N, CA, C, O and the ligand as a Tripos MOL2 file, in Angstrom:
@<TRIPOS>MOLECULE
protein
  257   255    65     0     0
PROTEIN
NO_CHARGES

@<TRIPOS>ATOM
      1 N          30.3290   -0.3550  -16.9840 N.3       1 MET1
      2 CA         30.0940   -1.1750  -15.4130 C.3       1 MET1
      3 C          28.7910   -1.3980  -15.2180 C.2       1 MET1
      4 O          28.3080   -0.8430  -14.2310 O.2       1 MET1
      5 N          28.0650   -2.0720  -15.8960 N.am      2 LYS2
      6 CA         26.7500   -2.3470  -15.5030 C.3       2 LYS2
      7 C          26.2200   -3.2960  -14.5450 C.2       2 LYS2
      8 O          26.7150   -4.4200  -14.4640 O.2       2 LYS2
      9 N          25.3690   -2.9780  -13.9010 N.am      3 ARG3
     10 CA         25.0430   -3.9870  -12.9500 C.3       3 ARG3
     11 C          24.1020   -4.9950  -13.2890 C.2       3 ARG3
     12 O          23.1590   -4.4830  -13.8920 O.2       3 ARG3
     13 N          23.9670   -6.3040  -13.1340 N.am      4 PRO4
     14 CA         22.8460   -7.0610  -13.4710 C.3       4 PRO4
     15 C          21.6030   -6.5420  -12.4410 C.2       4 PRO4
     16 O          21.7940   -6.1340  -11.2960 O.2       4 PRO4
     17 N          20.4230   -6.6410  -13.0420 N.am      5 LEU5
     18 CA         19.2960   -6.3680  -12.2360 C.3       5 LEU5
     19 C          18.9590   -7.6340  -11.3680 C.2       5 LEU5
     20 O          18.0390   -8.4130  -11.6180 O.2       5 LEU5
     21 N          19.7150   -7.7160  -10.4560 N.am      6 ARG6
     22 CA         19.4610   -9.0210   -9.3550 C.3       6 ARG6
     23 C          17.9120   -9.0610   -8.8140 C.2       6 ARG6
     24 O          17.1550  -10.0140   -8.9950 O.2       6 ARG6
     25 N          17.5980   -7.9140   -8.1530 N.am      7 ASN7
     26 CA         16.3180   -8.2820   -7.6910 C.3       7 ASN7
     27 C          15.5480   -6.7960   -7.4830 C.2       7 ASN7
     28 O          15.9640   -5.9650   -8.2910 O.2       7 ASN7
     29 N          14.5740   -6.3220   -6.6220 N.am      8 ASN8
     30 CA         13.8750   -5.3100   -6.8790 C.3       8 ASN8
     31 C          14.5120   -4.2380   -5.9430 C.2       8 ASN8
     32 O          13.8260   -3.3660   -5.4100 O.2       8 ASN8
     33 N          15.8730   -4.3460   -5.7670 N.am      9 SER9
     34 CA         16.2030   -3.1850   -4.9020 C.3       9 SER9
     35 C          16.3040   -1.8900   -5.4760 C.2       9 SER9
     36 O          16.5050   -0.8510   -4.8470 O.2       9 SER9
     37 N          16.1300   -2.0240   -6.9030 N.am     10 HIS10
     38 CA         16.2090   -0.5430   -7.7740 C.3      10 HIS10
     39 C          15.0110    0.0070   -7.6750 C.2      10 HIS10
     40 O          14.9280    1.1960   -7.9860 O.2      10 HIS10
     41 N          13.7790   -0.7170   -7.2170 N.am     11 LEU11
     42 CA         12.4870    0.0440   -7.3870 C.3      11 LEU11
     43 C          12.3160    0.5620   -6.1240 C.2      11 LEU11
     44 O          12.9440    0.2690   -5.1060 O.2      11 LEU11
     45 N          11.2960    1.4630   -6.2800 N.am     12 PRO12
     46 CA         10.8720    2.2230   -4.9710 C.3      12 PRO12
     47 C          10.4190    1.2010   -4.1760 C.2      12 PRO12
     48 O          10.0220    0.1030   -4.5680 O.2      12 PRO12
     49 N          10.5140    1.7110   -2.7220 N.am     13 HIS13
     50 CA          9.7890    0.8580   -1.7100 C.3      13 HIS13
     51 C           9.0570    1.7560   -0.7530 C.2      13 HIS13
     52 O           9.1980    2.9780   -0.7200 O.2      13 HIS13
     53 N           8.3560    1.1360   -0.0690 N.am     14 LYS14
     54 CA          7.1740    2.0220    1.0410 C.3      14 LYS14
     55 C           7.3220    0.8340    2.0490 C.2      14 LYS14
     56 O           7.8000   -0.3000    2.0070 O.2      14 LYS14
     57 N           6.6600    1.6580    3.0180 N.am     15 LEU15
     58 CA          6.4740    0.6340    4.2500 C.3      15 LEU15
     59 C           4.8740    0.4960    4.3960 C.2      15 LEU15
     60 O           4.0680    1.4220    4.3180 O.2      15 LEU15
     61 N           4.6360   -0.6660    4.5900 N.am     16 CYS16
     62 CA          3.1610   -0.9760    4.7260 C.3      16 CYS16
     63 C           2.5500   -0.2140    6.1230 C.2      16 CYS16
     64 O           3.1680   -0.2380    7.1870 O.2      16 CYS16
     65 N           1.3970    0.3840    5.9690 N.am     17 VAL17
     66 CA          0.9840    1.1010    7.0780 C.3      17 VAL17
     67 C           0.2790    0.1900    8.1540 C.2      17 VAL17
     68 O          -0.1030    0.6130    9.2450 O.2      17 VAL17
     69 N           0.1480   -1.1530    7.7030 N.am     18 ILE18
     70 CA         -0.8200   -2.0910    8.7090 C.3      18 ILE18
     71 C           0.2680   -3.0170    9.2430 C.2      18 ILE18
     72 O           0.2020   -3.3180   10.4350 O.2      18 ILE18
     73 N           1.3620   -3.5520    8.4250 N.am     19 CYS19
     74 CA          2.0500   -4.5680    9.1300 C.3      19 CYS19
     75 C           3.5180   -3.8590    9.2290 C.2      19 CYS19
     76 O           4.4420   -4.4020    9.8330 O.2      19 CYS19
     77 N           3.6450   -2.6080    8.5850 N.am     20 GLY20
     78 CA          5.0270   -2.0740    8.6740 C.3      20 GLY20
     79 C           6.0990   -2.8160    8.1190 C.2      20 GLY20
     80 O           7.2400   -2.6690    8.5590 O.2      20 GLY20
     81 N           5.7760   -3.7990    6.9600 N.am     21 LYS21
     82 CA          6.9730   -4.3510    6.3540 C.3      21 LYS21
     83 C           7.0130   -3.3910    5.1680 C.2      21 LYS21
     84 O           6.0470   -2.6800    4.8920 O.2      21 LYS21
     85 N           8.3240   -3.3860    4.3690 N.am     22 PRO22
     86 CA          8.7280   -2.8220    3.3970 C.3      22 PRO22
     87 C           8.3050   -3.5430    2.1250 C.2      22 PRO22
     88 O           8.5680   -4.7440    2.0630 O.2      22 PRO22
     89 N           7.7500   -3.0250    1.2140 N.am     23 PHE23
     90 CA          7.2390   -3.6920   -0.0500 C.3      23 PHE23
     91 C           7.6630   -2.9540   -1.2930 C.2      23 PHE23
     92 O           7.6250   -1.7270   -1.2070 O.2      23 PHE23
     93 N           8.0440   -3.4580   -2.3850 N.am     24 ALA24
     94 CA          8.5390   -2.8570   -3.5020 C.3      24 ALA24
     95 C           7.5970   -2.5820   -4.4470 C.2      24 ALA24
     96 O           6.5240   -3.1860   -4.4680 O.2      24 ALA24
     97 N           7.9190   -1.6320   -5.3250 N.am     25 TRP25
     98 CA          6.9780   -1.4430   -6.4740 C.3      25 TRP25
     99 C           6.6400   -2.4040   -7.1730 C.2      25 TRP25
    100 O           7.4240   -3.3350   -7.3630 O.2      25 TRP25
    101 N           5.3520   -2.3810   -7.7240 N.am     26 ARG26
    102 CA          4.9260   -3.4910   -8.4620 C.3      26 ARG26
    103 C           4.1930   -3.0820   -9.7470 C.2      26 ARG26
    104 O           3.3890   -2.1530   -9.6680 O.2      26 ARG26
    105 N           4.4020   -3.7020  -10.9420 N.am     27 LYS27
    106 CA          3.6730   -3.4980  -12.1220 C.3      27 LYS27
    107 C           2.1790   -2.8260  -12.2000 C.2      27 LYS27
    108 O           1.7170   -1.9000  -12.8660 O.2      27 LYS27
    109 N           1.6470   -3.6900  -11.2410 N.am     28 LYS28
    110 CA          0.1800   -3.2570  -11.1120 C.3      28 LYS28
    111 C           0.0210   -2.0700  -10.3910 C.2      28 LYS28
    112 O          -1.1030   -1.5720  -10.4460 O.2      28 LYS28
    113 N           0.9210   -1.4610   -9.6880 N.am     29 TRP29
    114 CA          0.6640   -0.0630   -9.2230 C.3      29 TRP29
    115 C           1.2740    1.0130   -9.9940 C.2      29 TRP29
    116 O           1.3630    2.1150   -9.4530 O.2      29 TRP29
    117 N           1.6860    0.8590  -11.1260 N.am     30 GLU30
    118 CA          2.3620    1.7460  -11.5500 C.3      30 GLU30
    119 C           1.6030    3.0270  -12.0330 C.2      30 GLU30
    120 O           2.1870    4.0580  -12.3680 O.2      30 GLU30
    121 N           0.2710    2.8670  -12.0360 N.am     31 LYS31
    122 CA         -0.3820    4.2770  -12.2630 C.3      31 LYS31
    123 C          -1.0640    4.7330  -10.9370 C.2      31 LYS31
    124 O          -1.9230    5.6140  -10.9110 O.2      31 LYS31
    125 N          -0.5910    4.0280   -9.7790 N.am     32 ASN32
    126 CA         -1.3890    4.6270   -8.4920 C.3      32 ASN32
    127 C          -0.3040    4.3510   -7.3670 C.2      32 ASN32
    128 O          -0.8220    4.3560   -6.2510 O.2      32 ASN32
    129 N           0.8910    4.1430   -7.3600 N.am     33 TRP33
    130 CA          1.8300    3.8180   -6.4370 C.3      33 TRP33
    131 C           1.8050    4.9270   -5.4080 C.2      33 TRP33
    132 O           1.9660    4.6730   -4.2140 O.2      33 TRP33
    133 N           1.6080    6.1340   -5.8510 N.am     34 GLU34
    134 CA          1.7870    7.2320   -4.9450 C.3      34 GLU34
    135 C           0.6200    6.9520   -3.8190 C.2      34 GLU34
    136 O           0.8360    7.3620   -2.6790 O.2      34 GLU34
    137 N          -0.3920    6.3880   -4.0540 N.am     35 THR35
    138 CA         -1.5650    6.0560   -3.1530 C.3      35 THR35
    139 C          -1.5590    4.8690   -2.3990 C.2      35 THR35
    140 O          -2.2860    4.7410   -1.4140 O.2      35 THR35
    141 N          -0.6320    3.8070   -2.8680 N.am     36 VAL36
    142 CA         -0.6280    2.7630   -2.3230 C.3      36 VAL36
    143 C          -0.0970    2.5400   -0.9090 C.2      36 VAL36
    144 O           1.0920    2.7910   -0.7130 O.2      36 VAL36
    145 N          -0.8020    2.1260    0.0280 N.am     37 LEU37
    146 CA         -0.4510    1.9530    1.4460 C.3      37 LEU37
    147 C          -0.2850    0.6910    2.0640 C.2      37 LEU37
    148 O           0.2280    0.5670    3.1760 O.2      37 LEU37
    149 N          -0.6540   -0.1390    1.4580 N.am     38 TYR38
    150 CA         -0.5150   -1.4370    1.8360 C.3      38 TYR38
    151 C           0.1820   -2.3890    1.0510 C.2      38 TYR38
    152 O           0.1340   -2.1960   -0.1640 O.2      38 TYR38
    153 N           0.9110   -3.5120    1.5150 N.am     39 CYS39
    154 CA          1.7850   -4.4800    0.8080 C.3      39 CYS39
    155 C           0.8010   -5.6180    0.3940 C.2      39 CYS39
    156 O           1.1850   -6.4720   -0.4050 O.2      39 CYS39
    157 N          -0.1640   -5.6450    0.7960 N.am     40 SER40
    158 CA         -1.1460   -6.7540    0.1450 C.3      40 SER40
    159 C          -2.5560   -6.5490    0.4010 C.2      40 SER40
    160 O          -2.9260   -5.6920    1.2030 O.2      40 SER40
    161 N          -3.4110   -7.3280   -0.2700 N.am     41 ASP41
    162 CA         -4.8300   -7.2130    0.0030 C.3      41 ASP41
    163 C          -5.2380   -7.4660    1.3350 C.2      41 ASP41
    164 O          -6.2750   -6.9510    1.7540 O.2      41 ASP41
    165 N          -4.3940   -8.3560    2.2040 N.am     42 GLN42
    166 CA         -4.6950   -8.8050    3.3640 C.3      42 GLN42
    167 C          -4.6060   -7.5990    4.2820 C.2      42 GLN42
    168 O          -5.4810   -7.3840    5.1210 O.2      42 GLN42
    169 N          -3.7280   -6.9460    4.1510 N.am     43 CYS43
    170 CA         -3.4730   -5.7080    5.0180 C.3      43 CYS43
    171 C          -4.5530   -4.6510    4.5730 C.2      43 CYS43
    172 O          -4.9590   -3.8310    5.3960 O.2      43 CYS43
    173 N          -5.0380   -4.6630    3.2280 N.am     44 ARG44
    174 CA         -5.9780   -3.6230    2.8430 C.3      44 ARG44
    175 C          -7.2820   -3.9870    3.5280 C.2      44 ARG44
    176 O          -8.0080   -3.0760    3.9240 O.2      44 ARG44
    177 N          -7.6480   -5.3290    3.7040 N.am     45 LYS45
    178 CA         -8.7300   -5.6900    4.4900 C.3      45 LYS45
    179 C          -8.6920   -5.4330    5.9400 C.2      45 LYS45
    180 O          -9.6810   -5.0800    6.5810 O.2      45 LYS45
    181 N          -7.5940   -5.6100    6.4050 N.am     46 GLN46
    182 CA         -7.3340   -5.1670    7.9750 C.3      46 GLN46
    183 C          -7.7910   -3.8370    8.1520 C.2      46 GLN46
    184 O          -8.5940   -3.6020    9.0560 O.2      46 GLN46
    185 N          -7.3690   -2.9050    7.3800 N.am     47 LYS47
    186 CA         -7.5180   -1.6480    7.3690 C.3      47 LYS47
    187 C          -9.2370   -1.4150    7.5430 C.2      47 LYS47
    188 O          -9.6850   -0.7070    8.4450 O.2      47 LYS47
    189 N          -9.9390   -1.9770    6.7440 N.am     48 LYS48
    190 CA        -11.3290   -2.1240    6.7830 C.3      48 LYS48
    191 C         -11.9430   -2.5230    7.9630 C.2      48 LYS48
    192 O         -12.9310   -1.9540    8.4260 O.2      48 LYS48
    193 N         -11.3120   -3.6220    8.5400 N.am     49 LYS49
    194 CA        -11.8440   -3.9560    9.8970 C.3      49 LYS49
    195 C         -11.9280   -2.9590   10.7870 C.2      49 LYS49
    196 O         -13.0110   -2.7560   11.3340 O.2      49 LYS49
    197 N         -10.7190   -2.1000   11.1130 N.am     50 SER50
    198 CA        -10.5390   -1.3680   12.1830 C.3      50 SER50
    199 C         -11.4660   -0.1960   12.1960 C.2      50 SER50
    200 O         -11.3670    0.5810   11.2460 O.2      50 SER50
    201 N         -12.3720    0.0590   13.1430 N.am     51 LYS51
    202 CA        -13.0960    1.3230   13.1990 C.3      51 LYS51
    203 C         -12.6750    2.5120   13.2200 C.2      51 LYS51
    204 O         -11.7760    2.6990   14.0390 O.2      51 LYS51
    205 N         -13.0710    3.6110   12.4710 N.am     52 ARG52
    206 CA        -12.5380    4.9320   12.8690 C.3      52 ARG52
    207 C         -13.5370    5.4390   13.9900 C.2      52 ARG52
    208 O         -14.7610    5.3040   13.9820 O.2      52 ARG52
    209 N         -12.7500    6.0540   14.9600 N.am     53 PRO53
    210 CA        -13.5220    6.8070   16.0970 C.3      53 PRO53
    211 C         -14.6530    7.9470   15.3190 C.2      53 PRO53
    212 O         -15.8160    8.1630   15.6580 O.2      53 PRO53
    213 N         -14.0610    8.4260   14.4450 N.am     54 ASN54
    214 CA        -14.8860    9.5440   13.8620 C.3      54 ASN54
    215 C         -15.7610    9.4260   12.9680 C.2      54 ASN54
    216 O         -16.4040   10.3840   12.5400 O.2      54 ASN54
    217 N         -15.9290    7.9290   12.4700 N.am     55 ASN55
    218 CA        -16.9460    7.5960   11.3980 C.3      55 ASN55
    219 C         -17.8800    6.4440   12.0110 C.2      55 ASN55
    220 O         -17.6740    5.2340   11.9120 O.2      55 ASN55
    221 N         -18.9340    7.0640   12.6550 N.am     56 GLY56
    222 CA        -19.9150    6.2100   13.2780 C.3      56 GLY56
    223 C         -21.0380    5.6930   12.4760 C.2      56 GLY56
    224 O         -21.6560    4.6680   12.7660 O.2      56 GLY56
    225 N         -21.2950    6.4930   11.3880 N.am     57 ASN57
    226 CA        -22.4290    6.2780   10.5370 C.3      57 ASN57
    227 C         -22.1750    6.3220    9.0820 C.2      57 ASN57
    228 O         -21.4820    7.2140    8.5920 O.2      57 ASN57
    229 N         -22.6470    5.5030    8.4670 N.am     58 GLY58
    230 CA        -22.5740    5.4720    7.1440 C.3      58 GLY58
    231 C         -21.5450    5.0590    6.7090 C.2      58 GLY58
    232 O         -20.6050    5.1400    7.5000 O.2      58 GLY58
    233 N         -21.2180    4.4110    5.2300 N.am     59 SER59
    234 CA        -20.0280    3.8800    4.6310 C.3      59 SER59
    235 C         -19.2120    4.9040    4.3030 C.2      59 SER59
    236 O         -19.5270    6.0730    4.5270 O.2      59 SER59
    237 N         -17.9930    4.5220    3.6910 N.am     60 ASP60
    238 CA        -16.7180    5.2290    3.2510 C.3      60 ASP60
    239 C         -17.3990    6.1610    2.0010 C.2      60 ASP60
    240 O         -17.9730    5.6510    1.0390 O.2      60 ASP60
    241 N         -17.2870    7.1090    2.1290 N.am     61 SER61
    242 CA        -17.6640    8.1410    0.8440 C.3      61 SER61
    243 C         -16.5540    8.4340    0.0940 C.2      61 SER61
    244 O         -15.4740    8.6850    0.6300 O.2      61 SER61
    245 N         -16.7260    8.4260   -1.1840 N.am     62 ILE62
    246 CA        -15.7730    8.8140   -2.1140 C.3      62 ILE62
    247 C         -15.4220   10.3350   -2.2480 C.2      62 ILE62
    248 O         -14.3090   10.8130   -2.4690 O.2      62 ILE62
    249 N         -16.6100   10.9940   -2.0660 N.am     63 ASP63
    250 CA        -16.5200   12.3990   -2.0580 C.3      63 ASP63
    251 C         -15.6980   12.8840   -1.0860 C.2      63 ASP63
    252 O         -15.5960   12.2830   -0.0170 O.2      63 ASP63
    253 N         -14.9610   14.1150   -1.3590 N.am     64 ASP64
    254 CA        -14.0060   14.4570   -0.1030 C.3      64 ASP64
    255 C         -14.5760   16.1500   -0.1390 C.2      64 ASP64
    256 O         -14.1430   16.9650    0.6770 O.2      64 ASP64
    257 ZN          1.1540   -5.0700    5.0700 Zn       65 ZN65
@<TRIPOS>BOND
     1     1     2 1
     2     2     3 1
     3     3     4 2
     4     3     5 am
     5     5     6 1
     6     6     7 1
     7     7     8 2
     8     7     9 am
     9     9    10 1
    10    10    11 1
    11    11    12 2
    12    11    13 am
    13    13    14 1
    14    14    15 1
    15    15    16 2
    16    15    17 am
    17    17    18 1
    18    18    19 1
    19    19    20 2
    20    19    21 am
    21    21    22 1
    22    22    23 1
    23    23    24 2
    24    23    25 am
    25    25    26 1
    26    26    27 1
    27    27    28 2
    28    27    29 am
    29    29    30 1
    30    30    31 1
    31    31    32 2
    32    31    33 am
    33    33    34 1
    34    34    35 1
    35    35    36 2
    36    35    37 am
    37    37    38 1
    38    38    39 1
    39    39    40 2
    40    39    41 am
    41    41    42 1
    42    42    43 1
    43    43    44 2
    44    43    45 am
    45    45    46 1
    46    46    47 1
    47    47    48 2
    48    47    49 am
    49    49    50 1
    50    50    51 1
    51    51    52 2
    52    51    53 am
    53    53    54 1
    54    54    55 1
    55    55    56 2
    56    55    57 am
    57    57    58 1
    58    58    59 1
    59    59    60 2
    60    59    61 am
    61    61    62 1
    62    62    63 1
    63    63    64 2
    64    63    65 am
    65    65    66 1
    66    66    67 1
    67    67    68 2
    68    67    69 am
    69    69    70 1
    70    70    71 1
    71    71    72 2
    72    71    73 am
    73    73    74 1
    74    74    75 1
    75    75    76 2
    76    75    77 am
    77    77    78 1
    78    78    79 1
    79    79    80 2
    80    79    81 am
    81    81    82 1
    82    82    83 1
    83    83    84 2
    84    83    85 am
    85    85    86 1
    86    86    87 1
    87    87    88 2
    88    87    89 am
    89    89    90 1
    90    90    91 1
    91    91    92 2
    92    91    93 am
    93    93    94 1
    94    94    95 1
    95    95    96 2
    96    95    97 am
    97    97    98 1
    98    98    99 1
    99    99   100 2
   100    99   101 am
   101   101   102 1
   102   102   103 1
   103   103   104 2
   104   103   105 am
   105   105   106 1
   106   106   107 1
   107   107   108 2
   108   107   109 am
   109   109   110 1
   110   110   111 1
   111   111   112 2
   112   111   113 am
   113   113   114 1
   114   114   115 1
   115   115   116 2
   116   115   117 am
   117   117   118 1
   118   118   119 1
   119   119   120 2
   120   119   121 am
   121   121   122 1
   122   122   123 1
   123   123   124 2
   124   123   125 am
   125   125   126 1
   126   126   127 1
   127   127   128 2
   128   127   129 am
   129   129   130 1
   130   130   131 1
   131   131   132 2
   132   131   133 am
   133   133   134 1
   134   134   135 1
   135   135   136 2
   136   135   137 am
   137   137   138 1
   138   138   139 1
   139   139   140 2
   140   139   141 am
   141   141   142 1
   142   142   143 1
   143   143   144 2
   144   143   145 am
   145   145   146 1
   146   146   147 1
   147   147   148 2
   148   147   149 am
   149   149   150 1
   150   150   151 1
   151   151   152 2
   152   151   153 am
   153   153   154 1
   154   154   155 1
   155   155   156 2
   156   155   157 am
   157   157   158 1
   158   158   159 1
   159   159   160 2
   160   159   161 am
   161   161   162 1
   162   162   163 1
   163   163   164 2
   164   163   165 am
   165   165   166 1
   166   166   167 1
   167   167   168 2
   168   167   169 am
   169   169   170 1
   170   170   171 1
   171   171   172 2
   172   171   173 am
   173   173   174 1
   174   174   175 1
   175   175   176 2
   176   175   177 am
   177   177   178 1
   178   178   179 1
   179   179   180 2
   180   179   181 am
   181   181   182 1
   182   182   183 1
   183   183   184 2
   184   183   185 am
   185   185   186 1
   186   186   187 1
   187   187   188 2
   188   187   189 am
   189   189   190 1
   190   190   191 1
   191   191   192 2
   192   191   193 am
   193   193   194 1
   194   194   195 1
   195   195   196 2
   196   195   197 am
   197   197   198 1
   198   198   199 1
   199   199   200 2
   200   199   201 am
   201   201   202 1
   202   202   203 1
   203   203   204 2
   204   203   205 am
   205   205   206 1
   206   206   207 1
   207   207   208 2
   208   207   209 am
   209   209   210 1
   210   210   211 1
   211   211   212 2
   212   211   213 am
   213   213   214 1
   214   214   215 1
   215   215   216 2
   216   215   217 am
   217   217   218 1
   218   218   219 1
   219   219   220 2
   220   219   221 am
   221   221   222 1
   222   222   223 1
   223   223   224 2
   224   223   225 am
   225   225   226 1
   226   226   227 1
   227   227   228 2
   228   227   229 am
   229   229   230 1
   230   230   231 1
   231   231   232 2
   232   231   233 am
   233   233   234 1
   234   234   235 1
   235   235   236 2
   236   235   237 am
   237   237   238 1
   238   238   239 1
   239   239   240 2
   240   239   241 am
   241   241   242 1
   242   242   243 1
   243   243   244 2
   244   243   245 am
   245   245   246 1
   246   246   247 1
   247   247   248 2
   248   247   249 am
   249   249   250 1
   250   250   251 1
   251   251   252 2
   252   251   253 am
   253   253   254 1
   254   254   255 1
   255   255   256 2
@<TRIPOS>SUBSTRUCTURE
     1 MET1         2 RESIDUE 1 A MET
     2 LYS2         6 RESIDUE 1 A LYS
     3 ARG3        10 RESIDUE 1 A ARG
     4 PRO4        14 RESIDUE 1 A PRO
     5 LEU5        18 RESIDUE 1 A LEU
     6 ARG6        22 RESIDUE 1 A ARG
     7 ASN7        26 RESIDUE 1 A ASN
     8 ASN8        30 RESIDUE 1 A ASN
     9 SER9        34 RESIDUE 1 A SER
    10 HIS10       38 RESIDUE 1 A HIS
    11 LEU11       42 RESIDUE 1 A LEU
    12 PRO12       46 RESIDUE 1 A PRO
    13 HIS13       50 RESIDUE 1 A HIS
    14 LYS14       54 RESIDUE 1 A LYS
    15 LEU15       58 RESIDUE 1 A LEU
    16 CYS16       62 RESIDUE 1 A CYS
    17 VAL17       66 RESIDUE 1 A VAL
    18 ILE18       70 RESIDUE 1 A ILE
    19 CYS19       74 RESIDUE 1 A CYS
    20 GLY20       78 RESIDUE 1 A GLY
    21 LYS21       82 RESIDUE 1 A LYS
    22 PRO22       86 RESIDUE 1 A PRO
    23 PHE23       90 RESIDUE 1 A PHE
    24 ALA24       94 RESIDUE 1 A ALA
    25 TRP25       98 RESIDUE 1 A TRP
    26 ARG26      102 RESIDUE 1 A ARG
    27 LYS27      106 RESIDUE 1 A LYS
    28 LYS28      110 RESIDUE 1 A LYS
    29 TRP29      114 RESIDUE 1 A TRP
    30 GLU30      118 RESIDUE 1 A GLU
    31 LYS31      122 RESIDUE 1 A LYS
    32 ASN32      126 RESIDUE 1 A ASN
    33 TRP33      130 RESIDUE 1 A TRP
    34 GLU34      134 RESIDUE 1 A GLU
    35 THR35      138 RESIDUE 1 A THR
    36 VAL36      142 RESIDUE 1 A VAL
    37 LEU37      146 RESIDUE 1 A LEU
    38 TYR38      150 RESIDUE 1 A TYR
    39 CYS39      154 RESIDUE 1 A CYS
    40 SER40      158 RESIDUE 1 A SER
    41 ASP41      162 RESIDUE 1 A ASP
    42 GLN42      166 RESIDUE 1 A GLN
    43 CYS43      170 RESIDUE 1 A CYS
    44 ARG44      174 RESIDUE 1 A ARG
    45 LYS45      178 RESIDUE 1 A LYS
    46 GLN46      182 RESIDUE 1 A GLN
    47 LYS47      186 RESIDUE 1 A LYS
    48 LYS48      190 RESIDUE 1 A LYS
    49 LYS49      194 RESIDUE 1 A LYS
    50 SER50      198 RESIDUE 1 A SER
    51 LYS51      202 RESIDUE 1 A LYS
    52 ARG52      206 RESIDUE 1 A ARG
    53 PRO53      210 RESIDUE 1 A PRO
    54 ASN54      214 RESIDUE 1 A ASN
    55 ASN55      218 RESIDUE 1 A ASN
    56 GLY56      222 RESIDUE 1 A GLY
    57 ASN57      226 RESIDUE 1 A ASN
    58 GLY58      230 RESIDUE 1 A GLY
    59 SER59      234 RESIDUE 1 A SER
    60 ASP60      238 RESIDUE 1 A ASP
    61 SER61      242 RESIDUE 1 A SER
    62 ILE62      246 RESIDUE 1 A ILE
    63 ASP63      250 RESIDUE 1 A ASP
    64 ASP64      254 RESIDUE 1 A ASP
    65 ZN65       257 GROUP 0 **** ****
């Protein structure tokens, strides 16, 4: 009883933190899926637009 792979429903899904829409795993995310928060580059850019109240000076630092 094999099911044909009709669509991406067998793949992991997440909800975009910007637009709230569900999006499915993609090949390009195979190495960083756990860190993917946005469904698209558009949403990623929107994140950069919004100001953080906590971050008034300087740019994002990679060091944590
Ligand atoms: Zn989105």
